[in-house]
N, C-alpha and C positions, 0 to 999 in steps of 0.2 A: 426594727431598725435594719435597711437592708446594706446600704454601703459607705462608707465616705467619702468623698469627691471633693478634690480642691478648686475652687471657681473664688479666683479673686480679682474682679472685673474693673476695668479702667484703675486701675491705682489704687484700689480702694482701701484694700488693706492696711496704706499708708494713713489714709485719710479718718479712719475711724480709730479712735485711743482703743486700749483693753479695756476692759468692760468696767476695772476700777478707774480708770481715767475718763469714762465718762461722768463721772459722777462722784467724788470721795466719798459722800455719805449719801444714803437714802432721802435724811432731815434735808441736807444741800441741796436734792435735787428737788425735792417739793419747794424747797423755798425758792429757786431759782425757776421753776415752769408755773407758781401759782399765778402770775398774773397773765398766764397763756392760758388757764385751764379752763376759761369758758369761751362760749364762741363754737365754731366748726370748721373745716378745713373741706375744701374743693377742689376742683379742677375747673380751666377754662380757657378760654382764647381771645385774645385781643391781635385784632391783624392778622398777619399772618403767624403770629406765635403763640406757642402755649404756654401752661406754667401751672403749679399749684399755688394755692389762694388762699387766704383765710379770711371767714367772716365774722366780724365781731358781734357784738350784742344787738347793735342799733343796723344789723341787715347788711353792712358797708362793708367791700370787698379791698379787699390788700393782698398784693402779689407775693409771695414767700420764695419762688424758685423759676426762674425760666426752663423752658424744656423746649427741645429741638422737634417734638415729636406728640402725638396726642396721647394724652394720659388716661386711665379711669379710675379705678379704685384708688383710694386716699386711704391712709390708718394712721392714727397719731401711736406713739408708742406709749403704754401706761404706767411709764419710767423716764424723767426728764423730758426734753424738747425735740426728741426725734420723730420723724416721718417718713412714710415711705409713699410713695404714688406710684404705682404698677401703670405700663404702657399697655395700653388697648391692644388687644386680640388679632392680628398676631403679635404678639406682643415682643421685641428686642432688647427693653432696658429698662430699668427701674430706676426710679429719682428718689434718693436719700439727701433729704434736706432740714434744716433747724425752723421749724413751725413758728418759735418765739423771734428769734431774731434776724431770722430770715437767710437766705443764703443755701447754694450746694453744697453739701458734703462730699457726694460721691455717686457714682450709679453702680448696678450690676446688672448682669445678663444670666437667663434662663441654663439650663443645662444643655450641654451636647445633644445636639438633634431634637431641640423642642423649643419653645416658644410658647412665652408667658400669656394667659387665659385673661387678665386683666384686675386678678383682683391676689392680695395678700392679707396675712395678718401676723397681728403677734400675740407670742402666747401671754398668759395670764403676767410672769414676772418680768415679760420685756426682752428676756434672755434669745428667745427665737423670734425671727420672722418666716411665716409658712405661706409659699406661692402654689397656684394651682398651675399646672405646666402641661401641655400637651404635645404629644410625640408629633413629629413630623411624617406626614403618611407618603411613603415613595410613590411614586408617578405611576409604576403599573400594579400598584393593590386597588383593591376595590374603594370605591368612593365611601368617605368615613371620614368625622374630625381626628381622628388620631386618638390614642389610649392615654389618659391622665395620669399623669405622675403627683404627688404631693412632695413639695423638697421643702426639707427643713434648715432653716438658714442659720446661723450664729454670728447675733449683731455684734459681739465683741471682737472677732475672726474677718472683719469685712464682709459680712453674708456671704459667706463659706457655706455650702452644703455641707452639710455632717449626717444626714437621713434623709432615705427616699421611699417613698411606701405607693403602691397601686393605688389611684383613687378608686378603685373599684367600677371603672365606668370609661365612657368615652366624651369627649370634649369636656370635661368639668372646666367649669364657670368661677363660682364662688366659693368659699368654703368660711365656716366662722365655728367657734367653740360654743355649746350651749347643750347644758343638762349632763354635761360630765361626758360629752361625747365630741369628737370632730367630725360637724355636719359636713356634707360636700355635695352641690349639686352637681351634678353628671347631666349637662344638657344634652348629650346626645350630636347630632346633627343640629347646626345652627340655623333658625331661619336668615333668609337673606344674605344666603351664601351662596357661592357657586356648588359647593354641595348640597344645598338645597335642592337646587333644581330638579322636579319632579319630584322629590322625596315625600313623601306622605306619613311615615313615620321618625320620631328622632331618634328612638333608644334612649330617652334620657332618665334617672333616676335618682333617688336619694340614697346616699351612703353614709352611714354613719360608724366613723373609725376610733380607736382606742386613739389618744390624742398622746398617748406616749410611746406607745408601739407601732401605732397604724394600722392593726388588726383588725377585720371588721365585725362590727356587733350587729349591724342592723341593715336592712335595707328595704328602700321601697319605690315602687313602681306606679304608675298610672293605668286605669284601665285603658283596655282597646278602645274605647270611644274616644279616649284624650290620650290617643297612641301620638297623635300632631304636636302636642305641645314639650316643649325644650324646656325643664327646670333649668333658674338661671340665678336668681337673687335670693338671699337669705337676710331674715331681720329673727332678732331674737329679745325677748321682756328683761333675762338676766336671773327668771326663775323656773328656767327648765323648758318656758315654749319659744317654738320655732315657729318660722313661717316662711314659705319658699312663694316666689313669683317666677311665672311661666310667659311665655312667648309662642307664637303659634305658627308652625309651618303653612297653614291652610288659611287662606283667604275665600272661602267659601259665606260666611255669611250665617255660621251655624254659632250661636250664643254659648261659647265655653267659658267654664270657671277659670281664672288666672292667677288664684292663690289660693295655697294651700298649708294648712297646720299639718306642721310634723310629729308624729305621734311617737314613743318613746322608743320602740323599733323599725322605728322609719314610715310606717302608714302614715298615707296623704289622705287628708281629709280635707274636698272643697269649701271653701269661703264661696256661697251662692249669693246669687242678688236677681233682679228681674231681668228677664232677656234682653231687654232694649239697654240697658245700664250696664251688662256684660258684652253688647255688641258697640257700646260707646268706647269699648275702651280698646279697641280696633286690634284687636288677639296680640298685643303687645304691655307689657310691664316694664318699664324701664328701671325702677328701682322701688322698693319696701323699704316699710319703716314701723317699728310698734313704739307707742308713746312712753313718758317716761313714768305712769303708772302702771303698763301694763295692760288697760282696757281696753285700747283702740290698737286698730292697724291699717295702715295707709296704703295706697300705692298710687306712682304717678306714671304718665302715660305720656310721653311728646307726640305720639300717632294721635291718641285720642282726645289731646291741650285737655288733660284735665286730672285732679287728684281726686281719689275715691278713698271713702273711709268705710271700715265695720269695726263692730264691735269683737271684744276676743269671741264672744260665745258665737258669733256669726252673724250678725244681724248688719245687713245693710241701713247704713245712715245716709250717703247723698256722698256727692262730687260738688268741687268747685273748678272752674275755668283755670287753666292756667296755659298758654299759647307756647308748646315745644318743651314744657314742661318735664324734667325726668330727675333732676336731685331733689333728695328727700331726704330727711332726719328728725329725730325726735327733739323737742326744746326741752329745757327745765323744768316748764312748766304742764301737767298733768292736762289731757286733751289739747294739745298744741304739736304739730308739726312745722319746721322750714322747708320750704321747695322754691327750688331755682328753674331757670327756664334758659333757653339757647338765645332770647332776646334782651338778656342780660336782666329781667325781671327775679326779684325775692319777694314773694310771699309766705307768711303765717296762716296756716289752716286752722280753725278753732273748732270744736266739739262742744256746743255749750246747748242742755237741755237736749240732748237727741239729736242736732240738727248741726250741719258742717256748714262754716262759712270762712270769711276771709278775713281776720281782726288786723292784719297789718300789712304795707306793700312797699315797695322801694324798687326803682327802676332806675336804668342807667349803668348798670353795671356789667362787667365783661360777657364773652358769650358762655353762660356756664354748660357744663357737659353733664356727664352721666349721674355722679354721685355726689352727695355731703357726707361728710362723718362728722357727728358731735364729739368735741373734744371733752 
C-alpha cells in the first residue's frame, strides 16, 4: 500500500452507513438479498438517458438506477444488495445503487488527476472496491494512454481510497481476482481513440499483482506479431483459469487471435480458430465469459455481430449471430451464456453435443451496453 487518500465524492460518505450499518449480521444480509440472488446486472440506454438495469431469469429488463452519463462495467457486492456501475473511459463518475430495491445511493469520482477506465471489482468479502484508473497525460507529453493505477476503496467509508498501487502498465482496463492474484489487463494504447491514430503497437500487458500489497507477481506480453492487440477484458472460472480478450489497432485483414489463456506467471496462450472465423470477429471483442462448468469460454463482438465459443482446451466450436451484441455472462446452467445487444435483444447461447446454437430469445428491451454481470 502506498498512501491513504481522502475521497468522499458527492456527499457519499453520509449516504453509505458504516459497515455494521450496511447489515446487522451476515445472516440478515443473506435473507434480505436472497430474492435478488438470481439474474444479472447490466447497463443500458433508453431514449437519451442511461442507467443500471437488472435482468431477471426470464430475460426481462428492469431499471434499477438512472445515470446522467454512459456506464460501462457493473458489479454486485458479494455481501448484501449494493452494486456499482463505473463510467465509460474516460470516466468521471461511478454510480452506487441498490440492486434489489433500486435507487441511487451515491456516486464517487476518480483519484486526483485521473479518469476511470470503466471497470471495478469488489473484494471477496465486499469490504473494498477496486478500480482501474488512468493518469491524465499532459498535453506536451508523448502520445499514450497514461500510466495505470489500481485504487482500493473502502466501501463502508463512502468509497474512500485507502490504498493505491501501480497497475504495472499503461491504459489499464479490466481487473479481476483470479487464482490467488489480482489480474490487470493493461491495454496500452486503446484502439479507435485519438492516441491510436497511426499507431501500430499498443504496449499492452497482463500484470499479476498481490491482492493485499499490490506487488508485482508476474507479467505477460504478446509476441511481436501480435503487438497491435490491446488486452482489455477478463473472465475467470473460479478455479484459477483466467482468459483475456483483445482488440486490434490495425484493420489490415490479418487473422489474429483475440482470446488468450493467462498462465500462472502471466504467460499468454492464444485460443485459435480458422482464419475466416478469426476475421469474422472484425478485430474487436467487447466482452468475454466462462460458463458455470468452466468447460467453455465465449466472446461477443458488436462489430462482427456474433458470439463465438471455444472449449477450455482451446477447440473452436462455432458462433451464433447477434447484431451489435456485446454484453455476455454465464447462466446457472453449464454450457449456457446470456448475451445482450444494442438493439434491445437478449439471447441464451447454448453448447450441446459440441455445437453452438440459440436456446432462447427475447426482444424489445433497452439499448444494452457493453457488459452483463451474473449475480
